[in-house]
Residue frames as a rotation matrix with the C-alpha (Angstrom) as fourth column:
MET 1
-0.770 0.098 0.630 94.07
-0.534 -0.639 -0.554 105.16
0.348 -0.763 0.545 84.36
GLU 2
0.349 0.929 -0.127 91.09
-0.722 0.353 0.595 102.83
0.597 -0.116 0.794 84.45
GLY 3
0.241 -0.361 -0.901 93.40
0.353 0.897 -0.265 100.16
0.904 -0.254 0.344 85.87
LEU 4
-0.842 -0.528 0.112 94.56
0.130 -0.400 -0.907 102.52
0.524 -0.749 0.406 88.62
SER 5
-0.340 0.803 0.490 90.93
-0.863 -0.474 0.177 103.34
0.374 -0.363 0.853 89.45
VAL 6
0.572 0.506 -0.645 90.08
-0.279 0.860 0.427 99.64
0.771 -0.064 0.633 89.74
ALA 7
-0.201 -0.743 -0.638 93.15
0.495 0.485 -0.721 99.04
0.845 -0.461 0.270 91.91
MET 8
-0.859 -0.089 0.504 92.19
-0.299 -0.712 -0.636 101.89
0.415 -0.697 0.585 94.25
LYS 9
0.126 0.981 0.148 88.61
-0.864 0.035 0.503 100.62
0.488 -0.192 0.852 94.56
GLU 10
0.517 0.018 -0.856 89.85
0.117 0.989 0.092 97.13
0.848 -0.148 0.509 95.39
ALA 11
-0.590 -0.795 -0.139 92.40
0.324 -0.076 -0.943 98.51
0.739 -0.602 0.302 97.87
CYS 12
-0.597 0.447 0.666 89.62
-0.737 -0.634 -0.234 100.34
0.318 -0.631 0.708 99.69
LYS 13
0.437 0.839 -0.324 87.30
-0.664 0.544 0.513 97.32
0.607 -0.008 0.795 99.59
ASN 14
0.472 -0.349 -0.810 90.01
0.403 0.902 -0.153 95.11
0.784 -0.254 0.566 101.09
GLY 15
0.969 -0.016 -0.245 91.15
0.221 -0.380 0.898 97.64
-0.107 -0.925 -0.365 103.75
VAL 16
0.122 -0.978 0.167 94.53
0.993 0.120 -0.018 98.30
-0.002 0.168 0.986 102.14
PHE 17
-0.869 -0.289 0.402 93.73
0.312 -0.950 -0.008 101.98
0.384 0.118 0.916 101.66
GLN 18
-0.222 0.779 -0.586 91.31
0.865 -0.120 -0.488 104.02
-0.451 -0.615 -0.647 103.76
GLY 19
-0.541 0.153 0.827 89.47
0.510 -0.722 0.467 106.57
0.669 0.675 0.312 101.63
LEU 20
-0.959 0.279 -0.050 87.10
-0.140 -0.622 -0.771 109.17
-0.246 -0.732 0.635 103.09
GLN 21
-0.444 0.891 0.099 83.42
0.894 0.433 0.110 108.40
0.055 0.138 -0.989 103.53
LEU 22
-0.797 0.244 0.552 81.27
-0.076 -0.948 0.310 111.40
0.599 0.205 0.774 102.58
LEU 23
-0.869 0.461 0.179 78.54
-0.278 -0.156 -0.948 112.46
-0.409 -0.873 0.264 104.98
ASN 24
-0.075 0.997 -0.036 74.89
-0.760 -0.080 -0.645 111.41
-0.645 -0.021 0.764 104.88
GLY 25
0.397 0.228 0.889 75.54
0.132 0.944 -0.301 108.04
-0.908 0.237 0.345 103.25
GLY 26
0.682 -0.212 -0.700 77.61
-0.699 -0.470 -0.539 109.53
-0.214 0.857 -0.468 100.45
PRO 27
0.876 -0.345 -0.337 80.17
0.065 0.776 -0.627 107.53
0.478 0.527 0.703 98.52
LEU 28
0.578 -0.808 -0.117 83.60
0.384 0.143 0.912 106.50
-0.720 -0.572 0.392 99.71
VAL 29
0.948 -0.313 -0.051 86.19
-0.218 -0.526 -0.822 108.74
0.230 0.791 -0.567 97.93
SER 30
0.581 -0.810 0.082 89.76
0.434 0.393 0.811 107.54
-0.689 -0.436 0.579 97.55
HIS 31
-0.588 -0.804 0.091 90.85
0.477 -0.254 0.841 109.14
-0.653 0.538 0.533 94.28
LEU 32
0.663 0.653 -0.366 89.86
0.012 -0.498 -0.867 111.55
-0.749 0.570 -0.338 91.53
LEU 33
-0.372 -0.755 0.540 91.30
0.608 0.242 0.756 111.16
-0.701 0.610 0.369 88.00
TYR 34
0.767 0.506 -0.394 91.26
-0.001 -0.613 -0.790 113.66
-0.642 0.606 -0.469 85.19
GLY 35
0.742 -0.536 -0.403 93.27
-0.532 -0.103 -0.841 112.98
0.409 0.838 -0.362 82.07
ASP 36
0.194 -0.751 -0.631 96.72
0.352 0.654 -0.670 112.08
0.916 -0.092 0.391 83.39
ASP 37
-0.477 -0.273 0.836 96.19
-0.615 -0.576 -0.539 113.86
0.628 -0.771 0.107 86.75
ALA 38
0.038 0.458 -0.888 95.42
0.477 0.773 0.418 111.91
0.878 -0.439 -0.189 89.88
LEU 39
-0.285 -0.027 0.958 94.32
-0.741 -0.627 -0.238 113.18
0.607 -0.778 0.159 93.29
PHE 40
-0.312 0.107 -0.944 94.41
0.400 0.916 -0.028 110.61
0.861 -0.387 -0.329 96.12
ILE 41
-0.117 0.425 0.897 92.21
-0.744 -0.636 0.204 111.23
0.657 -0.644 0.391 99.14
GLY 42
0.196 0.218 -0.956 92.36
0.287 0.919 0.269 109.26
0.937 -0.327 0.118 102.33
GLU 43
0.975 0.109 -0.192 92.78
0.207 -0.146 0.967 109.08
0.077 -0.983 -0.165 106.08
TRP 44
0.446 -0.839 0.311 95.92
-0.657 -0.543 -0.523 110.70
0.608 0.029 -0.793 107.36
SER 45
0.801 -0.167 0.575 97.92
-0.372 0.614 0.696 107.67
-0.470 -0.771 0.429 108.50
GLU 46
-0.286 -0.957 -0.048 101.23
-0.776 0.202 0.598 105.91
-0.562 0.208 -0.800 108.01
HIS 47
-0.255 0.295 0.921 99.25
0.278 0.934 -0.222 102.84
-0.926 0.200 -0.320 106.84
ASN 48
0.759 0.642 0.105 97.68
0.312 -0.217 -0.925 104.80
-0.571 0.735 -0.366 103.99
VAL 49
0.546 -0.621 -0.562 100.89
-0.754 -0.657 -0.006 106.55
-0.366 0.427 -0.827 102.92
LYS 50
-0.474 -0.805 0.357 102.92
-0.572 0.590 0.570 103.33
-0.670 0.066 -0.740 102.79
ASN 51
-0.174 0.464 0.868 100.16
0.480 0.810 -0.337 101.38
-0.860 0.358 -0.364 101.02
LEU 52
0.846 0.394 -0.360 99.59
-0.074 -0.582 -0.810 104.18
-0.528 0.712 -0.463 98.51
ALA 53
0.051 -0.912 -0.408 103.31
-0.912 -0.209 0.354 104.03
-0.408 0.354 -0.842 97.67
ARG 54
-0.613 -0.241 0.752 102.96
-0.084 0.967 0.241 100.22
-0.786 0.085 -0.613 97.22
ILE 55
0.372 0.832 0.412 99.86
0.444 0.230 -0.866 100.57
-0.815 0.505 -0.284 95.02
LEU 56
0.776 -0.103 -0.622 101.61
-0.495 -0.710 -0.501 103.11
-0.389 0.697 -0.602 92.80
ARG 57
-0.372 -0.928 0.013 104.68
-0.766 0.315 0.561 100.83
-0.525 0.199 -0.828 92.47
CYS 58
-0.410 0.312 0.857 102.41
0.311 0.931 -0.191 97.95
-0.857 0.188 -0.479 91.44
PHE 59
0.703 0.693 -0.160 100.62
0.151 -0.365 -0.918 100.20
-0.695 0.621 -0.362 89.00
HIS 60
0.300 -0.707 -0.641 103.96
-0.869 -0.479 0.121 101.16
-0.393 0.520 -0.758 87.46
ALA 61
-0.638 -0.610 0.470 105.09
-0.412 0.786 0.462 97.50
-0.651 0.101 -0.752 87.22
SER 62
-0.218 0.616 0.757 101.85
0.539 0.723 -0.433 96.41
-0.814 0.314 -0.489 85.55
SER 63
0.766 0.630 0.127 101.21
0.464 -0.405 -0.788 99.38
-0.445 0.662 -0.603 83.23
ARG 64
-0.162 -0.925 0.345 104.68
0.986 -0.168 0.014 100.89
0.045 0.342 0.939 82.76
LEU 65
0.335 0.310 0.890 103.05
0.244 -0.941 0.236 104.26
0.910 0.138 -0.391 83.66
LYS 66
-0.271 -0.560 -0.783 104.97
0.918 0.093 -0.385 106.02
0.288 -0.823 0.489 86.41
VAL 67
0.842 0.513 -0.164 103.96
0.536 -0.766 0.355 108.84
0.056 -0.387 -0.921 88.69
ASN 68
-0.044 -0.834 0.549 106.34
0.402 -0.518 -0.755 111.80
0.915 0.188 0.358 88.52
PHE 69
0.430 0.236 -0.872 106.86
0.891 0.044 0.451 112.21
0.145 -0.971 -0.192 92.27
ASN 70
-0.660 -0.718 -0.220 109.05
0.734 -0.679 0.011 115.28
-0.157 -0.155 0.975 91.72
LYS 71
-0.790 0.459 0.407 105.94
-0.119 -0.766 0.632 117.12
0.602 0.451 0.659 90.46
SER 72
0.099 0.875 -0.473 103.61
0.433 0.390 0.812 115.57
0.896 -0.285 -0.341 93.06
LYS 73
-0.599 -0.205 0.774 102.61
-0.497 -0.663 -0.560 117.12
0.628 -0.720 0.295 96.38
VAL 74
-0.374 0.451 -0.810 101.23
0.753 0.657 0.018 115.92
0.541 -0.604 -0.586 99.68
PHE 75
-0.399 0.379 0.835 98.62
-0.461 -0.870 0.175 117.95
0.793 -0.315 0.522 101.54
GLY 76
-0.660 0.196 -0.725 97.51
0.645 0.642 -0.413 117.32
0.385 -0.741 -0.550 105.09
VAL 77
0.029 0.749 0.662 94.21
-0.047 -0.660 0.750 118.82
0.998 -0.053 0.016 106.14
GLY 78
0.864 0.337 0.374 94.60
-0.329 -0.184 0.926 119.91
0.381 -0.923 -0.048 109.74
ALA 79
0.670 -0.706 -0.232 98.18
0.743 0.629 0.231 118.57
-0.017 -0.327 0.945 109.92
ASN 80
0.678 -0.513 -0.527 101.22
-0.212 -0.822 0.528 120.68
-0.704 -0.246 -0.666 110.81
LYS 81
0.643 -0.446 -0.623 104.07
-0.757 -0.240 -0.608 121.26
0.122 0.863 -0.491 108.36
GLU 82
-0.411 -0.857 0.312 106.47
-0.890 0.450 0.065 118.79
-0.196 -0.251 -0.948 110.05
GLU 83
-0.133 0.447 0.884 103.90
-0.129 0.877 -0.463 115.99
-0.983 -0.176 -0.059 109.85
VAL 84
0.870 0.436 -0.228 103.16
-0.240 -0.028 -0.970 116.73
-0.430 0.899 0.080 106.18
SER 85
0.236 -0.875 -0.423 106.92
-0.955 -0.128 -0.267 116.65
0.180 0.467 -0.866 105.44
ARG 86
-0.481 -0.424 0.767 107.26
-0.650 0.760 0.012 113.32
-0.588 -0.493 -0.641 107.27
TRP 87
0.193 0.652 0.733 104.49
0.098 0.731 -0.675 111.70
-0.976 0.202 0.078 105.20
ALA 88
0.825 0.037 -0.563 105.66
-0.522 -0.330 -0.786 113.22
-0.215 0.943 -0.254 101.90
PHE 89
-0.078 -0.997 0.020 109.12
-0.925 0.080 0.371 111.65
-0.371 0.011 -0.928 102.30
PRO 90
-0.316 -0.081 0.945 108.12
-0.009 0.997 0.082 107.93
-0.949 0.017 -0.315 101.75
LEU 91
0.637 0.638 0.433 106.33
0.448 0.151 -0.881 108.92
-0.627 0.755 -0.189 98.55
GLY 92
-0.437 -0.853 0.285 109.20
0.819 -0.246 0.519 111.12
-0.373 0.460 0.806 97.31
CYS 93
0.278 0.625 0.730 106.79
0.794 -0.577 0.191 114.06
0.540 0.526 -0.656 97.00
LYS 94
-0.757 -0.435 0.488 107.01
0.161 -0.848 -0.505 117.64
0.634 -0.304 0.712 98.06
PRO 95
-0.373 0.660 -0.652 105.06
0.881 0.031 -0.472 118.75
-0.291 -0.751 -0.593 101.14
SER 96
-0.773 0.182 0.607 102.57
0.168 -0.865 0.472 121.53
0.611 0.467 0.639 100.55
ASN 97
-0.767 0.525 -0.369 99.58
0.384 -0.084 -0.919 123.22
-0.514 -0.847 -0.137 102.16
LEU 98
-0.001 0.889 0.457 96.06
0.997 -0.034 0.067 124.41
0.075 0.456 -0.887 101.44
PRO 99
0.647 0.748 0.144 94.68
-0.130 0.295 -0.947 126.13
-0.751 0.594 0.288 99.50
PHE 100
-0.645 -0.755 0.118 95.96
0.016 0.142 0.990 124.98
-0.764 0.640 -0.080 96.13
ASN 101
0.067 0.651 -0.756 94.60
-0.894 -0.297 -0.335 125.13
-0.443 0.698 0.563 92.57
TYR 102
-0.581 -0.131 0.803 93.47
0.171 0.945 0.278 122.03
-0.796 0.299 -0.527 90.76
LEU 103
-0.377 0.357 0.854 92.48
0.926 0.139 0.351 122.48
0.007 0.924 -0.383 87.12
GLY 104
-0.688 -0.049 0.724 92.31
0.252 -0.952 0.175 126.21
0.681 0.303 0.667 87.78
VAL 105
0.424 0.879 0.220 89.90
-0.075 -0.208 0.975 125.90
0.902 -0.430 -0.022 90.69
PRO 106
-0.375 -0.609 0.699 90.88
-0.744 -0.251 -0.619 126.64
0.552 -0.752 -0.359 94.29
VAL 107
0.303 0.375 -0.876 90.78
0.210 0.871 0.445 123.65
0.930 -0.318 0.185 96.63
GLY 108
-0.055 -0.303 -0.951 90.70
0.961 0.242 -0.133 124.16
0.271 -0.922 0.278 100.37
ALA 109
-0.904 -0.208 0.373 90.05
0.154 -0.974 -0.169 127.91
0.399 -0.095 0.912 100.20
ASN 110
-0.560 0.742 -0.367 87.27
0.388 -0.156 -0.908 129.61
-0.732 -0.651 -0.200 102.14
MET 111
-0.736 0.278 0.617 84.69
0.630 -0.052 0.775 129.83
0.247 0.959 -0.137 99.34
ARG 112
0.366 0.812 -0.454 82.57
0.900 -0.434 -0.052 132.24
-0.239 -0.390 -0.889 101.41
LEU 113
-0.033 -0.489 -0.872 85.08
0.125 -0.867 0.482 134.91
-0.992 -0.093 0.090 100.37
LYS 114
0.859 0.451 -0.243 84.49
-0.115 -0.293 -0.949 136.61
-0.500 0.843 -0.200 97.04
LYS 115
0.251 -0.850 -0.463 88.22
-0.924 -0.353 0.148 136.78
-0.289 0.391 -0.874 96.25
HIS 116
-0.546 -0.467 0.695 88.46
-0.322 0.884 0.340 132.97
-0.773 -0.038 -0.633 96.14
TRP 117
0.372 0.734 0.569 85.73
0.403 0.424 -0.811 132.80
-0.836 0.531 -0.138 93.42
GLN 118
0.495 -0.191 -0.848 87.66
-0.623 -0.758 -0.193 135.14
-0.606 0.623 -0.494 91.08
PRO 119
-0.657 -0.750 -0.074 89.94
-0.581 0.442 0.683 132.33
-0.480 0.491 -0.727 89.69
VAL 120
-0.433 0.586 0.685 86.82
0.527 0.781 -0.336 130.25
-0.732 0.215 -0.647 88.96
VAL 121
0.643 0.661 -0.388 85.16
0.127 -0.592 -0.796 133.19
-0.756 0.462 -0.464 87.13
ASP 122
0.103 -0.698 -0.708 88.39
-0.819 -0.464 0.338 133.85
-0.565 0.545 -0.620 85.22
ARG 123
-0.749 -0.394 0.532 88.66
-0.114 0.869 0.482 130.19
-0.652 0.301 -0.696 84.24
PHE 124
0.019 0.847 0.531 85.18
0.668 0.384 -0.637 130.19
-0.744 0.367 -0.559 82.77
LYS 125
0.636 0.152 -0.757 85.85
-0.305 -0.851 -0.427 133.42
-0.709 0.503 -0.495 80.86
């Protein structure tokens, strides 16, 4: 996974993949890795989707580790369902929508609502 992290950093540095720049001079975020889970974060564009597919094919060729695209999902923040489906297709992933759970924590939910904190509290218990 360290190799994939290096590849993503280089891809961002060279303009191959456009991650998201956090506000107030924060870091550029393109991916989050935990164990064998990977979460890719980037601008919503055909360029990014196609290049992410290429990066993952190269990662597979060099490491023999392959992403299980049947278990993978594509989320589009602010994108309609048809657009999410269109961008999921080149990756061979399933389209999905927010909110979703990642490591037992809700992502994309309105955290001002008490009900969305309950899974977090349950996870810690």
